[in-house]
Phi, psi and omega in degrees: 000333177292322176299317182300312180298320179293320176299313181294324177297313181295322177298323180294338176276001177086013180288149176284169178299319181296317181294319177299312181305312182291325179293316181293320179293321182293315187267330184244357182055035179233124180261107180272138175291149180298327179296325175292317178300315180303312180299319181289318184297313185278000173076022179293313170197168180260190178304333181279353180083008181291133179292152172302134183289123177209132171226136185283050176281133184295126172215159176303323180297317178292320177299323177295316181298317179300313180298323178289317181296329178280352179245249185286340186290164178222148171251135185213145170253121183225104183065235179278349190264133169259097197263146170242121190231135169231125178237112190218163183274341184260117181299323182291330173293315178297323178299313183293323177295316179301313180301311183293319178299317177296320178295318180298323184260017171059037176271145181287328183237150176300159173291152185290142176249120181240153175268128179254114176297322182297315183273340184062042187214157168278133185238134172240130182222123177229165183225139173194120176298319184292315179292318180302315183295320180296319185278336183279056186222170176294140194300332181298337183288349181269356188303318182299323179284321181290319186263019183300318183198175181298319183294322177296313180297319179294321177296317177299312179299320179294324179291322180288323177288326174301323181277310192249355183271154174214152180218120173222265178280329178232159174263106190239148168228141185226149178190157179277350182262101182301317183292327177290322179293323177296325174296314178302318178299318179300313181300318178294319179298320177299334178263013179064036175251118181276142180231165171285175175288150177289134182217163174282127177269307176227141185267153175298140180100346175280156186275155178220125179263124177287113184297338183278316186254341183080000180288146181259129179239155172259129179293134178272338185227156174291148178246131181250157179208163168210166181240153169277131184291152186306319185290348180253003185299317184295319179296319178298317182299323183285315191272323187248284181073190177231150168276343184270116182301323178305311178289320179299322178298317177294324181292318178299319178296314184294324178294320178298317179297317181297320180293321178294321178293320180294325180291316181297315184296321179294320177296320178298317184290323180287336179285337181284000000 
């Protein structure tokens, strides 16, 4: 257990697996395999082989993790690790996912957020066989956790909009899964948030340029989207919102415009 604690401590200093391996060998005369270090650092299990603690009890944090995995997040099996990964441009998005993931897996501290030069993204990476197995299912199986209460519904929607939402002239959400977007629409409708009709945004077969590499790809699937109507922007800001300050700032500006539009419209109606 002392070795386990030392490995976790060295990881907290930002050392690589190789550096941790060399430090333990130098100080404790024990050569740990990199796979063992990886398993311990990522919290898959400790020296006793105990699995990361996870039970699918509905909480806002679990609803947020579900929303991220259905959006920008990824599930991956790498060696001994059953990984949950988020790689994003916004550090505050990574922070919120790290916090929620740690809470779901009963960790005392959030997961480490690291900058990847190769991906040009902030990366959060955690491991749990039990949580990975729970999340690696058809999205409809998550409804019980998502719809548990208003806080869970709001957390799920915020995570999904953090991942798939954008706001400039309109508040839009896009995804290739039409049925999932219809479910998101239903959750918003239940919260009295009005949306436009679901429509195809980009068709399969059209080209997509990766801004990081410059490579051109062909879309394999249709991408669908809908918008939140102007009169519901304020309600969306109150009930859902964003974890990302960049998007939150735009949402505040959109809310102000929506309130001004509503005031002008009321004045016009009263003048008639």
